[in-house]
C-alpha positions, 0 to 999 in steps of 0.5 A, a space after each residue: 221729113 225727107 223721104 229716104 231713097 234707099 233700097 234695103 237688101 241684106 240687113 246682116 251685111 256691113 256694106 252700104 253704097 252711096 250712088 250719089 246722083 246715079 239711080 240706085 237701081 241702075 248701080 245695083 242691077 249691074 252687080 251679079 246676084 251673088 254680090 248683090 246679097 252682100 249689100 245691106 243698103 244702097 241709096 242716092 245722095 244728091 245733096 249735102 243736106 242728105 248726109 244727116 239722113 245717111 248718118 241717121 240710117 247708120 245710127 239705126 243700123 250698127 252692123 254697117 261700118 263701110 260706105 262705098 261711094 260709087 256714082 257721079 258727084 255732081 253737087 259735091 255731096 260725095 266730097 262732103 261725105 268723104 271729108 266728114 268721115 275721114 276727118 271725123 272732127 267737129 269743125 268739118 261737121 260744122 263746116 258742112 252745116 249738116 245740123 247734127 250734134 257732133 257728140 251724138 254722132 261722133 261714135 258713128 263717125 269713128 266706127 265707119 269708113 269711106 271707100 271712095 270709088 267715084 273715079 272707078 264709077 266714071 271709068 265704068 269699073 264695076 268689077 272693082 266694085 265687086 271686088 271691094 264688096 267681096 273683100 270688105 264683106 263682114 256679116 253678123 258683126 255689131 260695130 257700135 251701139 244703136 243710136 237714135 238720131 232725131 232730125 228736127 228742123 227748126 221750121 217757123 210757122 209764119 211762112 206762106 202767102 194766100 194767093 199766087 202773084 204776078 212775076 217778081 222782078 229783081 235787078 242787081 249788079 251783085 249775085 249774092 245781093 240778088 240771092 238775098 233779095 230772092 230769099 226775102 221775096 219768097 219768104 214774104 210772098 211764097 206759097 207753102 205747099 207740098 212737093 214730089 219729095 214728100 217735103 214742104 216747099 215755099 213757092 213763088 211763081 215766076 221770079 225774074 232776076 237780071 244781073 247788069 254786068 255791062 262788060 264787068 268781069 264777075 268775081 264770085 263773092 266770098 260770102 256764099 262760102 258760109 252757105 254754099 261751098 265755093 268749089 260747088 260753083 266751079 263743079 256745077 259750071 264744069 258739068 256744062 262743058 262735058 258732053 257725056 253723061 254717066 250711065 245711070 243718070 238721066 241727063 247732064 246739062 253738058 250732055 244736052 247742050 253739047 251733044 243733043 242728038 249729036 248736035 253741039 247747041 253751044 257751038 250753034 249759038 256761037 256760029 249764029 251770033 257770029 254770022 248774024 248779030 241781029 238774030 233772035 234764033 240763038 237758042 239752045 234747049 235741054 228738053 227732050 220729050 221722048 225722055 223727059 215726059 216720062 222721067 222722074 228727074 227731068 232737067 230744070 234748066 230748059 233753055 238759054 237764048 242769046 241776043 246781041 244789042 249794041 256792043 252787048 251779048 245778053 243771055 236769058 235762061 228759062 228754068 222750069 223748077 229752081 231751088 232758089 237757096 242751093 240751086 239758083 246761085 249755081 245756075 246764075 253763076 254758070 250762065 255768067 260764065 257761059 256768057 263770057 265764053 260765048 263772048 270770047 269765042 264770038 270776038 275771036 271770029 269777028 273782032 267786034 269787041 262784044 261784052 257781056 251785058 245783061 244775064 237773066 234767069 226766069 224761074 217758073 217755080 222758084 222755091 225753097 225746101 223746108 229743110 233749108 228754112 233755118 239756113 234762110 233765116 241765118 242768111 237774112 239775119 246776117 245779110 238782110 240789110 243788103 236789100 237796101 243796097 244802092 243799085 244804079 238804075 240802068 234806065 237813068 237818073 232823075 235830077 230834081 230842082 226848084 227854079 222860077 217858082 216851080 219844081 222841075 224833074 229831068 230824066 237823063 240816060 244812065 251816062 247823062 248824055 240824053 235828056 229824055 224827059 223834063 217837067 215842071 209844076 207848082 204842084 207836087 201832085 201834078 208832077 206825080 200824076 205826070 210820072 205815074 205809069 211811065 216806065 222810068 224805074 227799073 226798081 221800086 226803091 228808085 221810084 220811092 226815092 224820086 217820090 220822096 225828093 219831089 215832095 221834099 223839093 215842093 215843100 222847100 220851095 213853098 217855105 222859101 228854103 233852098 233845096 239840094 237833092 239828096 244822094 241815094 
């Protein structure tokens, strides 16, 4: 069960405050003493998943009928809360997947109002917050019956591998399909362990994911919207291009990348690559040891590096800790868009016509949380077949044929312009041993396909049948 990050002040008050991503203690300490005591509960709301715990707390406290939103809405959890409590309907509850019975919580929704002060937070208008608390304070009133809401996540028991494994590599052209592959990998080979949030996690070490764009402009796939609202991607991306962090927040990626000790690191990367496309020094970092070694909420994304090869800019992002269900898709989408931005800026200066090539994330702790296990099952049940989708191998293709009583294999570059390997034999095992260990394959499904076709061609040749290579 997720531990609630709340502070209980005055149990007779009808006022609660959700600080979203701001530290609850920071916001609370901004209030004068005579106003502090008019607050019942104050707490954070980092994700949409936390809304069900907020509603559970309201069920336990029928004297609360006001929720004040005052904080930075970095993941749209605040907007979800506003929608749910303003619309008060079954469809909205279902849309945000909070996994609660609408009939059970309907009374809470109908007797509780949201006061949206997110803009006032960004304007540092603490006096307005004081005024709202004063004007809405109505102690010692019961607004509904007490409702005991049980939060029981449907957790399967067949999760968890037994030993840590070497890095897992995934190559894709689709962000959504890569996500499905990631979730499959973690479900099969993640290790079940605890976390610093008093919740179990399934963790796979060092998942490396590369998306091959090669100049193709990426469009966010609509399938995500069933599980992660599409507006969350744009909200997350926007944060990378705001160079200030709100008070009460340890960091934002925009502040670290655009204003790290007054240095705009994104501009540095653009300058470095524009002036020297051979450089290996175009890197920006977030980690600040003076702050982050002692922080309870240090950055997850640690660095982004840009390297140009040929006409392509390639980006690699290192992430120390990555929620692969809710966080990785947003991080990869932001990386793609940052790459497109860098390419455009370089081309404005050099007129060299660079394009975005490969974007890669390295997730050291690639994990999913227990509360998301049921949603992972839903993703894999509906879209698990995507792991069998054909992905062209950027290393090239094999041509297999029979000639002069031998089976031949040829490896050609992805554009078929270069023949870099050719071997023929009367024995399929000899071909296998020749190929074994050579780094021709980006993915194992390509290797399995080639192996199948070699033995099929060998069998057809021996029986006098005409062999035609199957399409993948």
